[in-house]
N, C-alpha and C positions, 0 to 999 in steps of 0.2 A: 387757488384753493387753499385750504388750511392744513392739508396733510393728513387729514383724518380718514380719508377713503382707503379701501384696500389698495395696495401697490403704491401708496403714496408716502413719501418720507416728509419730515417736518421743514416748514420754511425757516431758514436761518435769516439772521440779521443782516448778512451782507447780500443776500440774493437779489434784493431789489437794486441795489447799487450796481451789481454786475449785470443785470437785465438792462438797466439804463444805458450801460456802455454798449451792450449788444443792439439797442435800439439806435444808438449813434451810428453803429456800423451798417444798420439796416439802411438809414437814411443816406449814408455814403453810397451804398450800393444803389439806391434810387437816383440820387442827384448827380452823382460824378460818373456813374457806369451804365446808368438807365436800365439797371436790373431790377428784378422783383426784390423788393425791400426786405431781406432777411439777414440778420446779423447773428455771429455766435462768438463766444469768449470761453476759452478753456482755462481753468484755474486749478493749480495745485499748490497746497500749502499757503494759501492765501496770496499766491504770485500768478499773475497771468502768464501761461505758457504758450498760448496760441489766441489768435483772433482770425475771423474770416467774414466774408460777406458773399452772398450770392454772385458769381462770375461765370455763369454758364455762357451767357452771350458774348461776354468780353473774350473768353478764352476758347469759345467754341468746343466746349467740354461739358458733357451732359452730367458728368460727376462732380462739377465745381459748385457744390452747394456749400452754404456757409459752414455747416458743421464739418464737412470733409476737409475744407481749407484750414479751418482751425486745428483739427487733429493732424493734418499734415505739417502745419507750422509747428506744433507741438512736438511731433516726432522728431523733426529736424533739430529743433532746439535741444530736445532731451537725449537724442541720439537712440532712440527706442521706439518701436511701433507699439509696444504695449504702454498704456497711459493710465495705469492703476493709480488710485488715490486721487483722481481728478473729477471735477464738476463741470459740465458743459452747460453754459447758458445759451439759449437759442431762441430768437423771437418768434418761432413758428414751431409747432409740433413737427418732429422730425419725419421723413418718409421712411419707406421700408429700407432703402439704400443706406441712408444715414444710420438707420437704428441698428442695422446688421453690422457696420462699420464700428459703431460704439460698442457693441457687444464684443466683437473681434479685438478691439483696442483695450479692452477691460475698463471702460469709463465708469467710475463708481456711481455717479449721480447726474441726473438730468433735470435742468430746470428750464421749462419752456413757457412762452408767453400765450399767444394765441393757439387754440386747438385747431386742427385741420381735419374737418369732418369728411373731406374727399379722399386725402391720401395719408393722413396721420398715422403713424405706427406706434404710438404710446397710449393707445386706447381710443383715438378719433375714428379711424376707420379700421384699422388693424391692431391687434394686441401683440405686435411683434415684440416690444420692450417688455411687455408684462407677462410674456409666456414663461412657464416654469419648464419648458423644454430646453431651454439654453443651458449651457455649462458655466455661464456668468449671468448674473442678475444685475441690472442697472436700476437703482432707485429712481423714482420719478415723482416730480412736483410739476403740476401744470397750473397754468392761469395766472402767472406773476406777471403784472403789468399788461394782462390780456388785451384790455380795451386799447390800450395806447398802440399795440402791435397790431391789432384787428384794424383799428382806424386807419393806420398807415397803409396796410394792404388794400382795404377798400378803396381808398383815394386814389392809390396807384392803378388799380385795374379799372376804376370809373374813368380816370383820366385817358386810358388807352383805348377806350371804346369809342 
């Protein structure tokens, strides 16, 4: 997306590069841990402060989504559960659980690749991140390298059938 829709911020020059790293993590999830290929990178002041990939199956943990693991890593590194001033890059539109964790952590900005029409919480299925009812707003940019991410997910699920 170009950032001109309501609730959308402007795409920054570094966004594609960071999303490419998130896609690498998604491939790792698929190839190494046989997980749904979703990757996430959390950045503050131009530095990566957390990375994650889906590990639900590996850790036997329903909360081990890529976004949550990236936020946990950042919290540990920064010594704070508040992650203000950060941008989260994720290869799939976050679910409601991840969206609310982002609100609680005070993530400043979300950049996601593929939309998730079934469970997405940034306008795909739910408007969780776009709601004006929260005490914190997360800027949202969707569609960055969307086709690469969607293709990775389609191939993964096709191979599992």
